C-alpha positions as CSV (number, residue, x, y, z in Angstrom):
1,M,6.1,-157.6,-19.8
2,S,5.4,-159.6,-22.9
3,K,4.5,-158.0,-26.2
4,P,0.8,-158.0,-27.0
5,E,-0.4,-159.9,-30.0
6,P,-1.2,-157.7,-33.1
7,R,-4.6,-159.3,-33.4
8,Q,-5.5,-158.4,-29.9
9,V,-4.2,-154.8,-30.4
10,R,-6.3,-154.4,-33.6
11,T,-9.4,-155.6,-31.8
12,L,-8.8,-153.2,-28.9
13,L,-8.2,-150.3,-31.2
14,A,-11.4,-151.1,-33.1
15,R,-13.4,-151.3,-29.8
16,Y,-11.9,-148.0,-28.7
17,A,-12.8,-146.2,-32.0
18,N,-16.3,-147.7,-32.0
19,A,-16.9,-146.5,-28.4
20,R,-15.6,-143.0,-29.1
21,I,-17.8,-142.7,-32.2
22,A,-20.9,-144.1,-30.4
23,L,-20.3,-141.8,-27.5
24,A,-20.1,-138.8,-29.7
25,E,-23.2,-139.8,-31.6
26,K,-25.4,-140.8,-28.7
27,P,-23.9,-140.3,-25.2
28,G,-24.9,-142.8,-22.6
29,P,-23.6,-144.7,-19.6
30,A,-23.1,-148.0,-21.5
31,W,-20.8,-146.4,-24.0
32,Q,-19.0,-144.5,-21.2
33,R,-18.3,-147.8,-19.5
34,E,-17.2,-149.4,-22.7
35,L,-14.8,-146.6,-23.4
36,A,-13.4,-146.7,-19.9
37,D,-13.0,-150.5,-20.0
38,V,-11.3,-150.5,-23.4
39,T,-9.1,-147.6,-22.4
40,R,-8.0,-149.4,-19.3
41,T,-7.4,-152.6,-21.2
42,L,-5.3,-150.8,-23.9
43,C,-3.2,-149.2,-21.3
44,T,-2.6,-152.5,-19.5
45,V,-1.8,-154.4,-22.6
46,T,0.6,-151.8,-23.9
47,G,2.2,-151.1,-20.5
48,T,1.3,-147.4,-20.6
49,R,-0.6,-145.0,-18.4
50,S,-2.5,-142.8,-20.9
51,I,-4.6,-143.5,-23.9
52,T,-2.4,-141.3,-26.1
53,R,0.6,-143.4,-25.2
54,A,-1.4,-146.6,-25.5
55,I,-2.5,-145.8,-29.0
56,A,1.1,-144.9,-30.0
57,A,2.4,-148.2,-28.5
58,A,-0.4,-150.1,-30.3
59,D,0.6,-148.5,-33.6
60,E,4.2,-149.6,-32.9
61,V,3.1,-153.2,-32.3
62,L,1.1,-153.2,-35.6
63,A,4.0,-151.6,-37.5
64,A,6.4,-154.2,-36.2
65,A,4.1,-157.0,-37.1
66,K,3.7,-155.6,-40.6
67,G,7.4,-155.3,-41.0
68,A,7.8,-158.9,-39.8
69,R,5.3,-160.1,-42.4
70,A,7.0,-158.2,-45.1
71,T,10.4,-159.8,-44.1
72,R,8.9,-163.3,-44.1
73,R,7.3,-162.7,-47.5
74,T,10.5,-161.5,-49.0
75,S,12.5,-164.5,-47.6
76,L,9.8,-166.9,-48.8
77,T,10.0,-165.4,-52.3
78,A,13.8,-165.7,-52.3
79,D,13.6,-169.3,-51.2
80,T,11.3,-170.3,-54.0
81,T,13.3,-168.6,-56.8
82,V,14.3,-171.2,-59.4
83,A,17.7,-170.9,-61.0
84,A,17.8,-171.2,-64.8
C-alpha cells in the first residue's frame, strides 16, 4: 500500500472534524452519511480498520511530512551559506 499524500490526509481530517461538529450541533441523515463516508475513506487511505487508528495513522503521515519539510529547509539553508 502506498503512503497517502499529506494534503489528502489534511483534507480528510478536516472533513471528519466538520462532520463530527455538524452532527453534534444539528443531527441529521446528511451529516451521518458524510461522517460514515469520510470515516470509511480515512480508514481506507491509512490502511486501518477503526477511526481511532486512522486518525493516529493520519497524524503520523502529517508529522513525517512536517519532518521532511524541516529537513529540506535545513539542507537548503546549508547549501546557500556563503563562506567569508
